C-alpha positions in Angstrom: -146.1 5.2 69.7 -142.8 3.5 70.4 -140.9 2.0 67.6 -141.4 -1.8 68.0 -140.2 -4.5 65.7 -142.5 -7.5 65.6 -140.7 -10.7 64.5 -142.8 -13.4 66.2 -146.4 -14.3 67.1 -145.5 -13.7 70.8 -144.3 -10.1 69.9 -147.6 -9.5 68.1 -149.7 -10.8 70.9 -147.8 -8.8 73.5 -148.0 -5.5 71.6 -151.5 -5.9 70.2 -154.3 -3.9 71.7 -156.8 -6.6 72.9 -159.7 -4.1 72.8 -159.1 -3.5 69.1 -159.1 -7.3 68.4 -162.2 -8.0 70.6 -164.1 -5.0 69.1 -167.3 -6.3 67.6 -168.1 -2.9 66.2 -164.9 -2.2 64.3 -165.3 -0.4 61.0 -164.2 -3.5 59.1 -166.9 -5.6 60.8 -169.5 -2.8 60.2 -168.6 -2.9 56.5 -169.2 -6.7 56.5 -172.5 -6.2 58.4 -173.7 -3.7 55.9 -173.0 -6.1 53.0 -171.5 -3.3 50.9 -171.1 -5.6 48.0 -174.1 -7.9 48.1 -173.5 -9.1 44.5 -170.3 -10.6 45.8 -171.9 -12.2 48.8 -169.6 -13.8 51.3 -170.8 -16.2 53.9 -169.0 -15.0 57.1 -167.6 -17.2 59.8 -166.7 -15.9 63.3 -163.1 -16.5 62.4 -163.4 -14.4 59.2 -164.6 -11.5 61.3 -161.9 -11.9 63.9 -159.4 -12.0 61.1 -160.6 -8.5 60.0 -159.7 -7.2 63.4 -156.4 -9.1 63.6 -155.4 -7.7 60.2 -156.4 -4.2 61.3 -154.3 -4.5 64.4 -151.4 -6.0 62.4 -151.5 -3.0 60.0 -151.5 -0.7 63.0 -148.4 -2.4 64.3 -146.9 -2.3 60.8 -146.7 -6.1 60.6 -146.3 -7.2 57.0 -145.8 -10.9 57.6 -149.0 -12.7 56.9 -147.7 -15.8 58.6 -147.4 -13.9 61.9 -150.9 -12.5 61.6 -152.4 -15.9 60.7 -150.7 -17.7 63.5 -151.8 -14.9 65.9 -155.4 -15.4 64.6 -155.2 -19.1 65.3 -153.7 -18.6 68.8 -156.4 -16.0 69.7 -159.2 -18.2 68.3 -158.1 -21.1 70.4 -157.1 -19.5 73.7 -159.0 -16.3 74.3 -162.2 -17.0 76.4 -165.5 -16.5 74.7 -164.0 -15.1 71.5 -165.2 -17.9 69.3 -168.8 -17.7 70.7 -169.0 -13.9 70.4 -167.7 -13.7 66.8 -169.6 -16.7 65.6 -172.9 -15.3 66.9 -172.2 -12.0 65.2 -171.3 -13.8 62.0 -174.6 -15.6 62.1 -176.5 -12.4 62.5 -174.6 -10.7 59.7 -175.3 -13.7 57.4 -179.0 -13.7 58.2 -179.2 -10.0 57.4 -177.3 -10.3 54.2 -179.4 -13.3 53.1 -182.5 -11.3 53.8 -181.1 -8.4 51.7 -180.4 -10.8 48.8 -183.9 -12.3 49.0 -185.5 -8.8 48.9 -183.3 -7.9 46.0 -184.2 -11.1 44.1 -187.9 -10.6 44.9 -187.7 -7.1 43.5 -185.9 -8.3 40.3 -188.4 -11.0 39.9 -191.3 -8.5 40.1 -189.6 -6.2 37.6 -189.1 -9.2 35.2 -192.7 -10.1 35.5 -193.8 -6.6 34.6 -191.9 -6.9 31.3 -193.6 -10.1 30.2 -196.7 -9.7 28.1 -199.9 -11.2 29.4 -201.7 -13.6 27.1 -205.2 -12.2 26.2 -208.3 -13.7 24.6 -209.2 -10.7 22.5 -207.9 -7.3 21.2 -209.5 -5.3 24.0 -207.8 -7.4 26.7 -204.6 -7.2 24.7 -204.7 -3.4 24.6 -205.6 -3.2 28.2 -202.9 -5.6 29.5 -200.1 -5.0 27.0 -200.7 -1.4 25.8 -201.8 -0.2 22.4 -199.5 -1.0 19.5 -199.5 2.0 17.1 -197.9 -0.1 14.3 -194.5 1.4 14.9 -195.7 5.0 14.8 -194.1 7.2 17.4 -196.2 10.3 16.7 -199.1 11.2 18.8 -202.0 13.0 17.1 -201.5 16.7 16.6 -198.1 16.7 18.3 -196.6 15.2 15.2 -197.8 18.0 13.0 -195.2 20.7 12.3 -198.0 23.3 12.4 -198.5 22.5 16.1 -195.0 24.0 16.9 -195.2 26.9 14.5 -198.7 28.2 15.2 -199.6 28.1 11.6 -202.8 26.3 10.4 
């Protein structure tokens, strides 16, 4: 790679690999699609996804100036044909998938929570059946609590 100094948006746009910027399957976008950190859910826009690629390309070109990368992003978003539609469509798909993952997780957590709640019963038999037998705080179980069980002495 030749040694290039990028000092303007035009330099960035002239030296950037357009295939890297247009790539809908870049590792950065794949990470967003997998929703690696669902607990920190981010609602993606097409421009957010494009920014991931522009930032990657900026790092490849060793551009440290965020202003240049942000202005390049704005220029690409406004002027490249179909880029807005492609990335916005992909963002919608990613958001739907991540929302479905969150719903499934929340549904599972809700089911787990319901398992921990005791059922109200009308009599002791139902109470034992639904909520388990309370041994009045005893943790021993029959002969297993006897020391003779372990030593083979009567």
